[in-house]
C-alpha atoms as an extended CHARMM CRD file, in Angstrom:
* protein
*
       248  EXT
         1         1  UNK       CA            119.9100000000       63.2990000000      118.4450000000  PROA      1               0.0000000000
         2         2  UNK       CA            118.0230000000       60.9620000000      121.1360000000  PROA      2               0.0000000000
         3         3  UNK       CA            114.9710000000       58.9980000000      119.5110000000  PROA      3               0.0000000000
         4         4  UNK       CA            113.0310000000       59.6400000000      122.4290000000  PROA      4               0.0000000000
         5         5  UNK       CA            113.6040000000       63.2560000000      121.4490000000  PROA      5               0.0000000000
         6         6  UNK       CA            112.6810000000       63.0080000000      117.6050000000  PROA      6               0.0000000000
         7         7  UNK       CA            109.7560000000       61.1100000000      118.6240000000  PROA      7               0.0000000000
         8         8  UNK       CA            108.8710000000       63.9920000000      121.2440000000  PROA      8               0.0000000000
         9         9  UNK       CA            109.4620000000       66.6970000000      118.6000000000  PROA      9               0.0000000000
        10        10  UNK       CA            107.1100000000       64.9610000000      116.2720000000  PROA      10              0.0000000000
        11        11  UNK       CA            104.4200000000       64.0230000000      118.8620000000  PROA      11              0.0000000000
        12        12  UNK       CA            104.2320000000       67.9050000000      119.6610000000  PROA      12              0.0000000000
        13        13  UNK       CA            104.1210000000       68.8750000000      116.3550000000  PROA      13              0.0000000000
        14        14  UNK       CA            100.9340000000       66.4310000000      115.6310000000  PROA      14              0.0000000000
        15        15  UNK       CA             99.3250000000       68.1220000000      119.2270000000  PROA      15              0.0000000000
        16        16  UNK       CA             99.9990000000       71.5570000000      117.9550000000  PROA      16              0.0000000000
        17        17  UNK       CA             98.0650000000       70.3720000000      114.5740000000  PROA      17              0.0000000000
        18        18  UNK       CA             95.3010000000       68.5870000000      116.7120000000  PROA      18              0.0000000000
        19        19  UNK       CA             94.6140000000       71.7800000000      118.9790000000  PROA      19              0.0000000000
        20        20  UNK       CA             94.6160000000       73.9840000000      116.2120000000  PROA      20              0.0000000000
        21        21  UNK       CA             92.0110000000       72.1020000000      114.3310000000  PROA      21              0.0000000000
        22        22  UNK       CA             90.2940000000       71.5830000000      117.2090000000  PROA      22              0.0000000000
        23        23  UNK       CA             90.0210000000       75.2160000000      118.2220000000  PROA      23              0.0000000000
        24        24  UNK       CA             89.0910000000       75.9440000000      114.7050000000  PROA      24              0.0000000000
        25        25  UNK       CA             86.0360000000       73.1870000000      115.1910000000  PROA      25              0.0000000000
        26        26  UNK       CA             84.9170000000       74.6950000000      118.1760000000  PROA      26              0.0000000000
        27        27  UNK       CA             85.0350000000       78.1340000000      116.1690000000  PROA      27              0.0000000000
        28        28  UNK       CA             81.8770000000       77.2340000000      114.1100000000  PROA      28              0.0000000000
        29        29  UNK       CA             79.4050000000       77.7490000000      116.5090000000  PROA      29              0.0000000000
        30        30  UNK       CA             80.6210000000       81.3540000000      116.4900000000  PROA      30              0.0000000000
        31        31  UNK       CA             80.5450000000       81.3170000000      112.8520000000  PROA      31              0.0000000000
        32        32  UNK       CA             77.3460000000       80.3950000000      112.5870000000  PROA      32              0.0000000000
        33        33  UNK       CA             75.7720000000       83.2520000000      114.9070000000  PROA      33              0.0000000000
        34        34  UNK       CA             77.6790000000       85.5120000000      113.1050000000  PROA      34              0.0000000000
        35        35  UNK       CA             76.5080000000       84.1920000000      109.5990000000  PROA      35              0.0000000000
        36        36  UNK       CA             72.8610000000       84.4320000000      111.4010000000  PROA      36              0.0000000000
        37        37  UNK       CA             73.9020000000       87.9730000000      112.3400000000  PROA      37              0.0000000000
        38        38  UNK       CA             74.6450000000       88.9360000000      108.9460000000  PROA      38              0.0000000000
        39        39  UNK       CA             71.2320000000       87.8240000000      107.6120000000  PROA      39              0.0000000000
        40        40  UNK       CA             69.3410000000       89.4720000000      110.5170000000  PROA      40              0.0000000000
        41        41  UNK       CA             70.7280000000       92.8090000000      109.8280000000  PROA      41              0.0000000000
        42        42  UNK       CA             70.0130000000       92.4520000000      106.2170000000  PROA      42              0.0000000000
        43        43  UNK       CA             66.4470000000       91.2150000000      106.8900000000  PROA      43              0.0000000000
        44        44  UNK       CA             65.8870000000       93.9520000000      109.4150000000  PROA      44              0.0000000000
        45        45  UNK       CA             67.1890000000       96.5530000000      106.5490000000  PROA      45              0.0000000000
        46        46  UNK       CA             64.3000000000       95.0720000000      104.3640000000  PROA      46              0.0000000000
        47        47  UNK       CA             61.7280000000       95.2490000000      107.4390000000  PROA      47              0.0000000000
        48        48  UNK       CA             62.4440000000       98.6780000000      108.5570000000  PROA      48              0.0000000000
        49        49  UNK       CA             62.4800000000       99.9520000000      104.4580000000  PROA      49              0.0000000000
        50        50  UNK       CA             58.7830000000       98.4920000000      104.3140000000  PROA      50              0.0000000000
        51        51  UNK       CA             57.7470000000       99.5360000000      107.4000000000  PROA      51              0.0000000000
        52        52  UNK       CA             58.6230000000      103.4350000000      106.2610000000  PROA      52              0.0000000000
        53        53  UNK       CA             57.0220000000      103.1920000000      102.8570000000  PROA      53              0.0000000000
        54        54  UNK       CA             53.6840000000      102.0270000000      104.8000000000  PROA      54              0.0000000000
        55        55  UNK       CA             54.0500000000      104.8040000000      107.0420000000  PROA      55              0.0000000000
        56        56  UNK       CA             53.8720000000      106.8540000000      104.0160000000  PROA      56              0.0000000000
        57        57  UNK       CA             51.1510000000      105.2780000000      102.3220000000  PROA      57              0.0000000000
        58        58  UNK       CA             49.0480000000      105.4050000000      105.3750000000  PROA      58              0.0000000000
        59        59  UNK       CA             50.1530000000      109.2580000000      105.4920000000  PROA      59              0.0000000000
        60        60  UNK       CA             49.4630000000      109.7700000000      102.5250000000  PROA      60              0.0000000000
        61        61  UNK       CA             45.8440000000      108.0700000000      102.7050000000  PROA      61              0.0000000000
        62        62  UNK       CA             44.8630000000      110.2100000000      105.8490000000  PROA      62              0.0000000000
        63        63  UNK       CA             45.5790000000      113.8970000000      104.1510000000  PROA      63              0.0000000000
        64        64  UNK       CA             43.7410000000      112.5560000000      100.7880000000  PROA      64              0.0000000000
        65        65  UNK       CA             41.0700000000      111.4950000000      103.3330000000  PROA      65              0.0000000000
        66        66  UNK       CA             40.9310000000      114.7470000000      104.9550000000  PROA      66              0.0000000000
        67        67  UNK       CA             41.3160000000      116.6710000000      101.2170000000  PROA      67              0.0000000000
        68        68  UNK       CA             38.1870000000      115.0340000000      100.4060000000  PROA      68              0.0000000000
        69        69  UNK       CA             36.5090000000      116.2420000000      103.8180000000  PROA      69              0.0000000000
        70        70  UNK       CA             37.3160000000      119.7580000000      102.3300000000  PROA      70              0.0000000000
        71        71  UNK       CA             36.4890000000      119.4680000000       98.6640000000  PROA      71              0.0000000000
        72        72  UNK       CA             32.6840000000      118.1690000000       99.9980000000  PROA      72              0.0000000000
        73        73  UNK       CA             32.6400000000      121.3130000000      102.4970000000  PROA      73              0.0000000000
        74        74  UNK       CA             33.8620000000      123.6410000000       99.4330000000  PROA      74              0.0000000000
        75        75  UNK       CA             31.1800000000      121.6070000000       97.1670000000  PROA      75              0.0000000000
        76        76  UNK       CA             28.4530000000      122.4780000000       99.5380000000  PROA      76              0.0000000000
        77        77  UNK       CA             29.5000000000      126.5270000000      100.3440000000  PROA      77              0.0000000000
        78        78  UNK       CA             29.2950000000      126.7810000000       96.5240000000  PROA      78              0.0000000000
        79        79  UNK       CA             26.0280000000      125.5000000000       96.5950000000  PROA      79              0.0000000000
        80        80  UNK       CA             25.0680000000      127.9910000000       99.4940000000  PROA      80              0.0000000000
        81        81  UNK       CA             26.6600000000      131.0210000000       97.6290000000  PROA      81              0.0000000000
        82        82  UNK       CA             24.2260000000      130.5040000000       94.6680000000  PROA      82              0.0000000000
        83        83  UNK       CA             21.4370000000      130.6150000000       97.3680000000  PROA      83              0.0000000000
        84        84  UNK       CA             22.2980000000      133.4930000000       99.6830000000  PROA      84              0.0000000000
        85        85  UNK       CA             20.4820000000      136.9520000000       99.3890000000  PROA      85              0.0000000000
        86        86  UNK       CA             22.6490000000      139.2360000000      101.4530000000  PROA      86              0.0000000000
        87        87  UNK       CA             25.6960000000      140.6990000000      100.9440000000  PROA      87              0.0000000000
        88        88  UNK       CA             26.8730000000      139.6890000000      104.4850000000  PROA      88              0.0000000000
        89        89  UNK       CA             25.5920000000      136.0330000000      103.9800000000  PROA      89              0.0000000000
        90        90  UNK       CA             27.6630000000      136.2220000000      100.7620000000  PROA      90              0.0000000000
        91        91  UNK       CA             30.7250000000      137.2580000000      102.4330000000  PROA      91              0.0000000000
        92        92  UNK       CA             30.6620000000      134.7000000000      105.1030000000  PROA      92              0.0000000000
        93        93  UNK       CA             30.3390000000      131.9780000000      102.6220000000  PROA      93              0.0000000000
        94        94  UNK       CA             32.6530000000      133.1380000000      100.1100000000  PROA      94              0.0000000000
        95        95  UNK       CA             35.0350000000      133.3160000000      103.4820000000  PROA      95              0.0000000000
        96        96  UNK       CA             34.4070000000      129.6080000000      104.0980000000  PROA      96              0.0000000000
        97        97  UNK       CA             34.8560000000      128.6260000000      100.4430000000  PROA      97              0.0000000000
        98        98  UNK       CA             38.7170000000      130.8060000000      100.4900000000  PROA      98              0.0000000000
        99        99  UNK       CA             39.7090000000      128.8650000000      103.6360000000  PROA      99              0.0000000000
       100       100  UNK       CA             38.4780000000      125.6100000000      102.1490000000  PROA      100             0.0000000000
       101       101  UNK       CA             40.6600000000      126.1700000000       98.9390000000  PROA      101             0.0000000000
       102       102  UNK       CA             43.6840000000      127.1050000000      100.8740000000  PROA      102             0.0000000000
       103       103  UNK       CA             43.2740000000      124.0240000000      102.8590000000  PROA      103             0.0000000000
       104       104  UNK       CA             43.0020000000      122.0370000000      100.2720000000  PROA      104             0.0000000000
       105       105  UNK       CA             45.8270000000      123.6280000000       98.1020000000  PROA      105             0.0000000000
       106       106  UNK       CA             48.2190000000      123.0350000000      101.3430000000  PROA      106             0.0000000000
       107       107  UNK       CA             46.8830000000      119.2440000000      101.7540000000  PROA      107             0.0000000000
       108       108  UNK       CA             47.3660000000      118.7610000000       97.8770000000  PROA      108             0.0000000000
       109       109  UNK       CA             51.4070000000      119.5070000000       98.5530000000  PROA      109             0.0000000000
       110       110  UNK       CA             51.3270000000      117.5110000000      101.4930000000  PROA      110             0.0000000000
       111       111  UNK       CA             50.1160000000      114.7360000000       99.0720000000  PROA      111             0.0000000000
       112       112  UNK       CA             52.6620000000      115.7600000000       96.4390000000  PROA      112             0.0000000000
       113       113  UNK       CA             55.2610000000      115.6330000000       99.3280000000  PROA      113             0.0000000000
       114       114  UNK       CA             54.4880000000      112.1460000000      100.3390000000  PROA      114             0.0000000000
       115       115  UNK       CA             54.7060000000      110.9500000000       96.9420000000  PROA      115             0.0000000000
       116       116  UNK       CA             58.1910000000      112.1050000000       96.1250000000  PROA      116             0.0000000000
       117       117  UNK       CA             59.2940000000      110.3310000000       99.5660000000  PROA      117             0.0000000000
       118       118  UNK       CA             57.4040000000      107.2480000000       98.4840000000  PROA      118             0.0000000000
       119       119  UNK       CA             59.1440000000      107.0010000000       95.0230000000  PROA      119             0.0000000000
       120       120  UNK       CA             62.5430000000      107.2700000000       97.3910000000  PROA      120             0.0000000000
       121       121  UNK       CA             61.1920000000      104.8530000000      100.0770000000  PROA      121             0.0000000000
       122       122  UNK       CA             60.2880000000      102.3090000000       97.0710000000  PROA      122             0.0000000000
       123       123  UNK       CA             63.9780000000      102.5910000000       95.8590000000  PROA      123             0.0000000000
       124       124  UNK       CA             65.0790000000      101.7670000000       99.4910000000  PROA      124             0.0000000000
       125       125  UNK       CA             62.9320000000       98.9700000000       99.9430000000  PROA      125             0.0000000000
       126       126  UNK       CA             64.2210000000       97.1930000000       96.1640000000  PROA      126             0.0000000000
       127       127  UNK       CA             68.0800000000       98.2710000000       97.5930000000  PROA      127             0.0000000000
       128       128  UNK       CA             66.9780000000       96.9050000000      100.5320000000  PROA      128             0.0000000000
       129       129  UNK       CA             65.7650000000       93.5470000000       98.7720000000  PROA      129             0.0000000000
       130       130  UNK       CA             68.6890000000       92.7810000000       96.8400000000  PROA      130             0.0000000000
       131       131  UNK       CA             71.2700000000       93.0610000000       99.3030000000  PROA      131             0.0000000000
       132       132  UNK       CA             69.5310000000       90.7840000000      101.5640000000  PROA      132             0.0000000000
       133       133  UNK       CA             69.7050000000       88.7200000000       98.4250000000  PROA      133             0.0000000000
       134       134  UNK       CA             73.2320000000       89.3840000000       97.9560000000  PROA      134             0.0000000000
       135       135  UNK       CA             74.2600000000       88.7220000000      101.4680000000  PROA      135             0.0000000000
       136       136  UNK       CA             72.1130000000       85.4700000000      101.6580000000  PROA      136             0.0000000000
       137       137  UNK       CA             74.0350000000       84.3970000000       98.2510000000  PROA      137             0.0000000000
       138       138  UNK       CA             77.4120000000       85.4560000000      100.3900000000  PROA      138             0.0000000000
       139       139  UNK       CA             76.1100000000       83.4040000000      103.4960000000  PROA      139             0.0000000000
       140       140  UNK       CA             75.1780000000       80.3760000000      101.5000000000  PROA      140             0.0000000000
       141       141  UNK       CA             78.7060000000       80.0310000000      100.1300000000  PROA      141             0.0000000000
       142       142  UNK       CA             80.4430000000       81.0340000000      103.7760000000  PROA      142             0.0000000000
       143       143  UNK       CA             78.4320000000       77.8130000000      104.9760000000  PROA      143             0.0000000000
       144       144  UNK       CA             79.6850000000       76.0860000000      101.9880000000  PROA      144             0.0000000000
       145       145  UNK       CA             83.1370000000       76.4110000000      102.5060000000  PROA      145             0.0000000000
       146       146  UNK       CA             82.5920000000       75.6940000000      106.7730000000  PROA      146             0.0000000000
       147       147  UNK       CA             80.8660000000       72.5620000000      105.7420000000  PROA      147             0.0000000000
       148       148  UNK       CA             83.9820000000       71.6090000000      104.1160000000  PROA      148             0.0000000000
       149       149  UNK       CA             86.4130000000       73.1150000000      106.4800000000  PROA      149             0.0000000000
       150       150  UNK       CA             84.3950000000       70.7290000000      108.9380000000  PROA      150             0.0000000000
       151       151  UNK       CA             85.1630000000       67.4040000000      107.0540000000  PROA      151             0.0000000000
       152       152  UNK       CA             88.5000000000       68.1460000000      106.1270000000  PROA      152             0.0000000000
       153       153  UNK       CA             89.3070000000       69.3600000000      110.0070000000  PROA      153             0.0000000000
       154       154  UNK       CA             87.4040000000       66.1940000000      111.0010000000  PROA      154             0.0000000000
       155       155  UNK       CA             89.6190000000       63.8890000000      108.4440000000  PROA      155             0.0000000000
       156       156  UNK       CA             92.7800000000       65.8100000000      109.6830000000  PROA      156             0.0000000000
       157       157  UNK       CA             92.0140000000       64.7720000000      113.4150000000  PROA      157             0.0000000000
       158       158  UNK       CA             91.1070000000       61.1830000000      112.4970000000  PROA      158             0.0000000000
       159       159  UNK       CA             94.4450000000       60.6150000000      111.0250000000  PROA      159             0.0000000000
       160       160  UNK       CA             96.6330000000       62.5590000000      113.6740000000  PROA      160             0.0000000000
       161       161  UNK       CA             95.1370000000       60.3310000000      116.6330000000  PROA      161             0.0000000000
       162       162  UNK       CA             96.4860000000       57.5460000000      114.3130000000  PROA      162             0.0000000000
       163       163  UNK       CA             99.5440000000       58.7850000000      113.5740000000  PROA      163             0.0000000000
       164       164  UNK       CA             99.9460000000       60.0010000000      117.3610000000  PROA      164             0.0000000000
       165       165  UNK       CA             99.4550000000       56.2960000000      118.5450000000  PROA      165             0.0000000000
       166       166  UNK       CA            102.7130000000       54.8490000000      116.4390000000  PROA      166             0.0000000000
       167       167  UNK       CA            104.3190000000       57.5170000000      118.5240000000  PROA      167             0.0000000000
       168       168  UNK       CA            103.4540000000       57.2340000000      121.7180000000  PROA      168             0.0000000000
       169       169  UNK       CA            103.5700000000       53.5950000000      121.2630000000  PROA      169             0.0000000000
       170       170  UNK       CA            107.9030000000       53.8990000000      120.7670000000  PROA      170             0.0000000000
       171       171  UNK       CA            108.1870000000       56.5990000000      123.4560000000  PROA      171             0.0000000000
       172       172  UNK       CA            109.5250000000       55.6860000000      126.7470000000  PROA      172             0.0000000000
       173       173  UNK       CA            106.7220000000       55.6830000000      129.2410000000  PROA      173             0.0000000000
       174       174  UNK       CA            108.8670000000       58.0910000000      131.9070000000  PROA      174             0.0000000000
       175       175  UNK       CA            109.5060000000       60.6030000000      128.9790000000  PROA      175             0.0000000000
       176       176  UNK       CA            105.6410000000       60.5820000000      127.7430000000  PROA      176             0.0000000000
       177       177  UNK       CA            104.7570000000       61.3870000000      131.2090000000  PROA      177             0.0000000000
       178       178  UNK       CA            106.8080000000       64.4770000000      131.6020000000  PROA      178             0.0000000000
       179       179  UNK       CA            105.5730000000       65.1510000000      128.2950000000  PROA      179             0.0000000000
       180       180  UNK       CA            101.9000000000       64.8120000000      129.3630000000  PROA      180             0.0000000000
       181       181  UNK       CA            102.7600000000       66.7200000000      132.6040000000  PROA      181             0.0000000000
       182       182  UNK       CA            104.2340000000       69.6240000000      130.8500000000  PROA      182             0.0000000000
       183       183  UNK       CA            101.5130000000       69.9710000000      128.0840000000  PROA      183             0.0000000000
       184       184  UNK       CA             99.2120000000       69.7800000000      130.7060000000  PROA      184             0.0000000000
       185       185  UNK       CA            100.0960000000       72.8190000000      132.6050000000  PROA      185             0.0000000000
       186       186  UNK       CA            101.4540000000       74.5240000000      129.4630000000  PROA      186             0.0000000000
       187       187  UNK       CA             98.7070000000       74.9980000000      127.0520000000  PROA      187             0.0000000000
       188       188  UNK       CA             98.8930000000       71.6610000000      125.2700000000  PROA      188             0.0000000000
       189       189  UNK       CA            103.0070000000       72.9600000000      124.4080000000  PROA      189             0.0000000000
       190       190  UNK       CA            105.3620000000       70.9920000000      126.2940000000  PROA      190             0.0000000000
       191       191  UNK       CA            108.1390000000       70.9490000000      123.6400000000  PROA      191             0.0000000000
       192       192  UNK       CA            110.7620000000       74.1060000000      122.8100000000  PROA      192             0.0000000000
       193       193  UNK       CA            113.2840000000       75.0090000000      120.4800000000  PROA      193             0.0000000000
       194       194  UNK       CA            116.3820000000       76.6500000000      121.8550000000  PROA      194             0.0000000000
       195       195  UNK       CA            118.2540000000       78.9410000000      119.7670000000  PROA      195             0.0000000000
       196       196  UNK       CA            121.3120000000       80.7750000000      120.9320000000  PROA      196             0.0000000000
       197       197  UNK       CA            120.8750000000       79.6790000000      124.7120000000  PROA      197             0.0000000000
       198       198  UNK       CA            117.4780000000       81.2110000000      125.0750000000  PROA      198             0.0000000000
       199       199  UNK       CA            113.8420000000       78.7080000000      125.3800000000  PROA      199             0.0000000000
       200       200  UNK       CA            112.1500000000       80.5930000000      122.0780000000  PROA      200             0.0000000000
       201       201  UNK       CA            109.0440000000       80.1540000000      124.1640000000  PROA      201             0.0000000000
       202       202  UNK       CA            109.2380000000       81.5760000000      127.9610000000  PROA      202             0.0000000000
       203       203  UNK       CA            112.1620000000       83.8330000000      126.2770000000  PROA      203             0.0000000000
       204       204  UNK       CA            114.3850000000       83.0880000000      129.4580000000  PROA      204             0.0000000000
       205       205  UNK       CA            118.3920000000       82.1480000000      128.6850000000  PROA      205             0.0000000000
       206       206  UNK       CA            119.2540000000       78.8740000000      129.9730000000  PROA      206             0.0000000000
       207       207  UNK       CA            122.0510000000       78.4410000000      131.8250000000  PROA      207             0.0000000000
       208       208  UNK       CA            125.2690000000       77.9710000000      129.3140000000  PROA      208             0.0000000000
       209       209  UNK       CA            125.6410000000       73.6820000000      130.4540000000  PROA      209             0.0000000000
       210       210  UNK       CA            121.8900000000       73.5690000000      130.0590000000  PROA      210             0.0000000000
       211       211  UNK       CA            122.2480000000       74.8240000000      126.4690000000  PROA      211             0.0000000000
       212       212  UNK       CA            125.2800000000       72.8460000000      125.8360000000  PROA      212             0.0000000000
       213       213  UNK       CA            123.3340000000       69.8700000000      126.7340000000  PROA      213             0.0000000000
       214       214  UNK       CA            120.2700000000       70.6070000000      124.9370000000  PROA      214             0.0000000000
       215       215  UNK       CA            123.0200000000       70.9890000000      121.5520000000  PROA      215             0.0000000000
       216       216  UNK       CA            124.1220000000       67.4970000000      121.9380000000  PROA      216             0.0000000000
       217       217  UNK       CA            120.8290000000       66.0710000000      121.8790000000  PROA      217             0.0000000000
       218       218  UNK       CA            121.0930000000       62.8140000000      123.6210000000  PROA      218             0.0000000000
       219       219  UNK       CA            119.2870000000       63.3300000000      126.6950000000  PROA      219             0.0000000000
       220       220  UNK       CA            115.6830000000       65.0810000000      127.3360000000  PROA      220             0.0000000000
       221       221  UNK       CA            116.4260000000       68.6490000000      128.7670000000  PROA      221             0.0000000000
       222       222  UNK       CA            113.6700000000       70.7760000000      130.4040000000  PROA      222             0.0000000000
       223       223  UNK       CA            113.9250000000       74.3370000000      130.7700000000  PROA      223             0.0000000000
       224       224  UNK       CA            114.3430000000       75.8270000000      134.2370000000  PROA      224             0.0000000000
       225       225  UNK       CA            111.8330000000       78.1910000000      133.8150000000  PROA      225             0.0000000000
       226       226  UNK       CA            108.9930000000       76.6970000000      131.7970000000  PROA      226             0.0000000000
       227       227  UNK       CA            109.9880000000       73.0570000000      132.2770000000  PROA      227             0.0000000000
       228       228  UNK       CA            109.2990000000       72.2700000000      128.2420000000  PROA      228             0.0000000000
       229       229  UNK       CA            111.5080000000       70.0720000000      126.5480000000  PROA      229             0.0000000000
       230       230  UNK       CA            114.1620000000       71.4900000000      124.7040000000  PROA      230             0.0000000000
       231       231  UNK       CA            115.5620000000       70.2420000000      121.5320000000  PROA      231             0.0000000000
       232       232  UNK       CA            117.8140000000       72.6040000000      119.0870000000  PROA      232             0.0000000000
       233       233  UNK       CA            118.0910000000       72.2750000000      115.3440000000  PROA      233             0.0000000000
       234       234  UNK       CA            121.1860000000       71.6350000000      113.7070000000  PROA      234             0.0000000000
       235       235  UNK       CA            122.7880000000       74.5150000000      111.8610000000  PROA      235             0.0000000000
       236       236  UNK       CA            123.7200000000       74.3200000000      108.3640000000  PROA      236             0.0000000000
       237       237  UNK       CA            126.9750000000       74.2890000000      107.5300000000  PROA      237             0.0000000000
       238       238  UNK       CA            129.1770000000       76.6640000000      106.7650000000  PROA      238             0.0000000000
       239       239  UNK       CA            130.2280000000       77.8310000000      103.0550000000  PROA      239             0.0000000000
       240       240  UNK       CA            133.3510000000       78.9360000000      102.4480000000  PROA      240             0.0000000000
       241       241  UNK       CA            133.6880000000       82.8230000000      101.3900000000  PROA      241             0.0000000000
       242       242  UNK       CA            133.3290000000       83.1530000000       97.5540000000  PROA      242             0.0000000000
       243       243  UNK       CA            132.4060000000       79.2940000000       97.0260000000  PROA      243             0.0000000000
       244       244  UNK       CA            128.7820000000       78.6090000000       96.0300000000  PROA      244             0.0000000000
       245       245  UNK       CA            126.7990000000       76.0160000000       98.2620000000  PROA      245             0.0000000000
       246       246  UNK       CA            126.4460000000       73.2570000000       95.4870000000  PROA      246             0.0000000000
       247       247  UNK       CA            130.3550000000       73.3370000000       94.9280000000  PROA      247             0.0000000000
       248       248  UNK       CA            131.4880000000       72.1110000000       98.2060000000  PROA      248             0.0000000000
């Protein structure tokens, strides 16, 4: 195979690896935002549960105040009932007593409802706190993995830079300019495999003469469609029927 073509294939592999690593590094900011969003969602769940519990407690206290008011009225009316002198006055006071007792009963039922509701809301708040703790632990673990991946990717890129410099130094400068020009126009991918007469990236069928030149691998050949530099992988030697590969 043409030496420059071998170098170009190696260079493309390095550049593709570097591009993937750079994209992953660039995506770290989005991952951090996703981590923050996960934690904020869990915090919001805790805040909502506590707000509901607080509202329940405030409502219960308000009802208990109403109960106290009616109990005070009930005590007053019972005292008045002991002092009335006519049946008409007694009936009026008794009516007030009955009303106060009815109101107290209704309000006490509401207090009981709030107490039962508070039990469930307290359980919800505990579950929300536990979920936040679990999410915090998971995010901490994910961030630790991200830091490790960041260090690995940074180290990888540093190594690729030195490897790339060696290959570039060995390349014919005219060939290097072709590679760089195509890579700039084709999102960093300047080299493509040709297989069965087709460019495997743009999927356009090559002219027979072009594909034959690619198969010879003695010169730099570009795809007529996408202009990428083409290469062909050597075919494995055919195996005779019934004869194991190792026996040949």
